[in-house]
N, CA and C atoms as a LAMMPS dump frame, in Angstrom:
ITEM: TIMESTEP
0
ITEM: NUMBER OF ATOMS
228
ITEM: BOX BOUNDS ff ff ff
-5.0000000000000000e+02 5.0000000000000000e+02
-5.0000000000000000e+02 5.0000000000000000e+02
-5.0000000000000000e+02 5.0000000000000000e+02
ITEM: ATOMS id mol type element x y z
1 1 1 N 0.826 -0.92 0.149
2 1 2 C -0.028 -0.033 -0.02
3 1 3 C 0.851 1.335 0.151
4 2 1 N 0.334 2.221 -0.703
5 2 2 C 1.046 3.679 -0.763
6 2 3 C 0.557 4.322 0.155
7 3 1 N 1.047 4.81 1.477
8 3 2 C 0.369 5.245 2.507
9 3 3 C 0.646 6.908 2.002
10 4 1 N 1.327 7.212 1.491
11 4 2 C 1.356 8.631 1.304
12 4 3 C 0.006 9.169 0.079
13 5 1 N -0.017 7.938 -0.531
14 5 2 C -1.3 8.586 -1.785
15 5 3 C -2.509 8.276 -0.956
16 6 1 N -2.637 7.268 0.057
17 6 2 C -3.986 7.137 0.449
18 6 3 C -4.094 8.222 1.735
19 7 1 N -2.861 8.878 2.437
20 7 2 C -3.324 10.149 3.134
21 7 3 C -3.349 11.498 2.507
22 8 1 N -3.03 11.409 1.094
23 8 2 C -3.338 12.489 0.411
24 8 3 C -4.954 12.468 0.087
25 9 1 N -5.668 11.376 -0.121
26 9 2 C -6.787 11.049 -0.364
27 9 3 C -7.565 11.35 0.504
28 10 1 N -7.137 11.08 1.868
29 10 2 C -7.988 11.2 3.244
30 10 3 C -8.013 12.858 3.541
31 11 1 N -6.873 13.457 3.076
32 11 2 C -6.687 14.537 3.54
33 11 3 C -7.909 15.502 2.646
34 12 1 N -8.185 15.195 1.158
35 12 2 C -9.003 15.744 0.537
36 12 3 C -10.672 15.082 0.85
37 13 1 N -10.68 14.258 1.35
38 13 2 C -12.266 13.582 1.559
39 13 3 C -12.891 14.196 2.464
40 14 1 N -14.236 13.667 2.29
41 14 2 C -15.481 14.129 3.484
42 14 3 C -15.755 13.079 4.072
43 15 1 N -15.317 12.159 3.425
44 15 2 C -15.947 10.944 4.306
45 15 3 C -14.91 9.933 4.542
46 16 1 N -15.201 8.629 5.339
47 16 2 C -14.065 7.679 5.697
48 16 3 C -14.86 6.136 6.019
49 17 1 N -14.254 5.129 5.607
50 17 2 C -14.595 4.182 5.529
51 17 3 C -14.068 3.284 6.992
52 18 1 N -14.688 2.103 7.546
53 18 2 C -14.186 1.444 8.575
54 18 3 C -12.695 0.978 8.008
55 19 1 N -12.557 0.923 6.991
56 19 2 C -11.303 0.269 6.482
57 19 3 C -10.049 1.576 6.54
58 20 1 N -10.765 2.753 6.194
59 20 2 C -9.745 3.877 6.578
60 20 3 C -9.28 3.99 7.98
61 21 1 N -10.385 3.787 9.159
62 21 2 C -10.067 3.591 10.218
63 21 3 C -9.237 2.99 10.782
64 22 1 N -9.425 1.815 10.16
65 22 2 C -8.17 0.606 10.839
66 22 3 C -6.631 0.999 10.107
67 23 1 N -6.771 1.705 8.534
68 23 2 C -5.223 2.256 8.408
69 23 3 C -4.948 2.938 9.166
70 24 1 N -5.688 3.911 9.342
71 24 2 C -5.099 5.427 10.083
72 24 3 C -4.583 4.85 11.389
73 25 1 N -5.426 3.627 12.163
74 25 2 C -5.201 3.26 13.35
75 25 3 C -3.474 2.494 13.373
76 26 1 N -3.353 1.914 12.291
77 26 2 C -2.314 1.099 12.052
78 26 3 C -0.996 1.852 11.641
79 27 1 N -1.121 3.281 11.115
80 27 2 C -0.33 3.989 10.872
81 27 3 C 0.244 4.684 12.092
82 28 1 N -0.65 5.16 12.731
83 28 2 C -0.635 6.083 13.847
84 28 3 C 0.332 5.088 14.829
85 29 1 N 0.029 3.566 15.022
86 29 2 C 0.927 2.709 16.007
87 29 3 C 2.232 2.769 15.502
88 30 1 N 2.745 2.813 13.942
89 30 2 C 3.573 2.628 13.612
90 30 3 C 4.587 3.948 13.999
91 31 1 N 3.929 4.979 14.09
92 31 2 C 4.533 6.696 14.053
93 31 3 C 4.746 7.092 15.711
94 32 1 N 4.131 5.929 16.091
95 32 2 C 4.609 6.416 18.039
96 32 3 C 3.646 6.568 18.516
97 33 1 N 2.387 6.131 18.332
98 33 2 C 1.022 6.589 19.094
99 33 3 C 0.461 4.691 19.388
100 34 1 N 0.827 4.313 20.274
101 34 2 C 0.762 3.022 20.586
102 34 3 C -0.775 2.639 21.54
103 35 1 N -1.215 3.638 21.6
104 35 2 C -2.717 3.527 22.233
105 35 3 C -3.67 4.293 21.422
106 36 1 N -3.348 4.43 20.607
107 36 2 C -4.012 5.447 19.078
108 36 3 C -5.44 4.412 18.821
109 37 1 N -6.736 5.07 18.923
110 37 2 C -7.597 4.33 18.335
111 37 3 C -8.315 5.454 17.642
112 38 1 N -9.165 4.634 16.825
113 38 2 C -9.666 5.076 15.375
114 38 3 C -11.178 4.561 15.322
115 39 1 N -12.342 5.547 15.705
116 39 2 C -13.482 5.168 15.755
117 39 3 C -14.762 5.966 14.641
118 40 1 N -14.931 5.255 13.484
119 40 2 C -15.873 6.067 13.139
120 40 3 C -15.304 7.574 12.289
121 41 1 N -13.877 7.221 11.872
122 41 2 C -13.474 8.187 11.318
123 41 3 C -12.897 9.531 12.36
124 42 1 N -12.879 9.351 13.546
125 42 2 C -12.6 10.001 14.763
126 42 3 C -11.252 9.298 15.313
127 43 1 N -10.037 10.469 15.428
128 43 2 C -9.159 9.794 16.014
129 43 3 C -8.745 10.224 17.255
130 44 1 N -8.234 9.177 18.022
131 44 2 C -7.875 9.435 19.472
132 44 3 C -6.571 8.883 19.647
133 45 1 N -5.561 9.951 19.462
134 45 2 C -4.362 9.345 19.436
135 45 3 C -3.839 8.565 20.749
136 46 1 N -4.022 9.015 21.933
137 46 2 C -3.778 8.712 23.456
138 46 3 C -4.9 7.671 23.908
139 47 1 N -5.738 7.185 22.841
140 47 2 C -7.171 6.29 23.317
141 47 3 C -8.296 6.668 23.5
142 48 1 N -8.007 7.951 23.854
143 48 2 C -9.243 8.59 24.31
144 48 3 C -8.653 10.067 24.069
145 49 1 N -9.757 10.918 24.305
146 49 2 C -9.352 12.476 24.098
147 49 3 C -8.681 13.034 25.288
148 50 1 N -7.689 13.648 24.952
149 50 2 C -6.978 14.402 26.457
150 50 3 C -6.642 15.91 26.031
151 51 1 N -6.402 16.854 26.96
152 51 2 C -6.008 18.177 26.449
153 51 3 C -5.206 18.148 25.112
154 52 1 N -3.826 17.302 25.59
155 52 2 C -2.729 17.091 24.578
156 52 3 C -3.255 16.919 23.138
157 53 1 N -4.129 16.114 23.084
158 53 2 C -4.555 15.527 21.82
159 53 3 C -6.045 15.339 22.011
160 54 1 N -6.924 16.185 21.688
161 54 2 C -8.184 16.332 21.687
162 54 3 C -8.864 15.289 20.571
163 55 1 N -9.827 14.781 20.588
164 55 2 C -10.502 14.15 19.629
165 55 3 C -10.45 14.735 17.915
166 56 1 N -9.871 14.043 16.945
167 56 2 C -9.922 15.152 16.104
168 56 3 C -10.463 14.106 14.476
169 57 1 N -10.617 14.749 13.446
170 57 2 C -10.823 13.355 12.363
171 57 3 C -10.17 13.152 11.835
172 58 1 N -10.115 11.963 11.046
173 58 2 C -8.992 11.22 10.114
174 58 3 C -8.574 12.074 9.331
175 59 1 N -9.524 12.746 8.86
176 59 2 C -9.035 14.189 7.851
177 59 3 C -8.071 15.101 8.116
178 60 1 N -8.182 15.41 9.489
179 60 2 C -7.13 16.259 10.128
180 60 3 C -5.956 15.444 10.542
181 61 1 N -6.064 14.294 10.666
182 61 2 C -4.546 13.693 10.966
183 61 3 C -4.069 13.137 9.806
184 62 1 N -4.728 12.93 8.814
185 62 2 C -3.921 13.072 7.435
186 62 3 C -3.293 14.019 6.76
187 63 1 N -3.402 15.277 7.128
188 63 2 C -3.469 16.52 7.028
189 63 3 C -1.875 16.975 7.772
190 64 1 N -2.028 16.952 9.186
191 64 2 C -0.834 16.599 9.941
192 64 3 C 0.214 15.853 9.427
193 65 1 N -0.078 14.676 9.404
194 65 2 C 1.041 13.653 8.785
195 65 3 C 1.661 14.098 7.782
196 66 1 N 1.004 14.523 6.721
197 66 2 C 1.551 14.862 5.44
198 66 3 C 2.548 16.224 5.614
199 67 1 N 1.774 17.124 6.462
200 67 2 C 2.279 17.97 6.578
201 67 3 C 4.009 18.009 7.527
202 68 1 N 4 16.984 8.643
203 68 2 C 5.434 16.634 8.82
204 68 3 C 6.015 16.346 7.953
205 69 1 N 5.454 15.254 7.047
206 69 2 C 6.275 14.466 6.181
207 69 3 C 7.027 15.582 5.366
208 70 1 N 6.263 16.49 4.791
209 70 2 C 6.706 17.69 4.01
210 70 3 C 7.635 18.372 4.822
211 71 1 N 7.718 18.553 6.229
212 71 2 C 8.774 19.464 6.6
213 71 3 C 9.869 18.871 6.839
214 72 1 N 10.054 17.441 7.092
215 72 2 C 10.747 16.751 7.217
216 72 3 C 11.604 16.315 6.213
217 73 1 N 10.964 16.083 4.911
218 73 2 C 11.683 15.657 3.851
219 73 3 C 11.982 17.07 2.734
220 74 1 N 11.276 18.2 3.05
221 74 2 C 11.601 19.51 2.139
222 74 3 C 10.866 19.339 0.893
223 75 1 N 9.642 18.553 0.696
224 75 2 C 8.569 18.249 -0.503
225 75 3 C 7.624 17.444 0.104
226 76 1 N 6.364 17.529 -0.572
227 76 2 C 5.52 16.418 -0.641
228 76 3 C 5.204 15.251 -1.59
């Protein structure tokens, strides 16, 4: 699977599927969020909503991850 392309699709979408939720949860766990939960397109990075990581949409997280990738690599 091409994670980058999938993230770009999610960044632009306004809906998501349960498969998208599973993929995002797996990706976040690989990126260092071992307790991440994604339920119905809502990301709980710490496994629940916290002040540091309030619940966000799967689309918002796709934008965040792509921005970090762009900033670290100098391109998208």
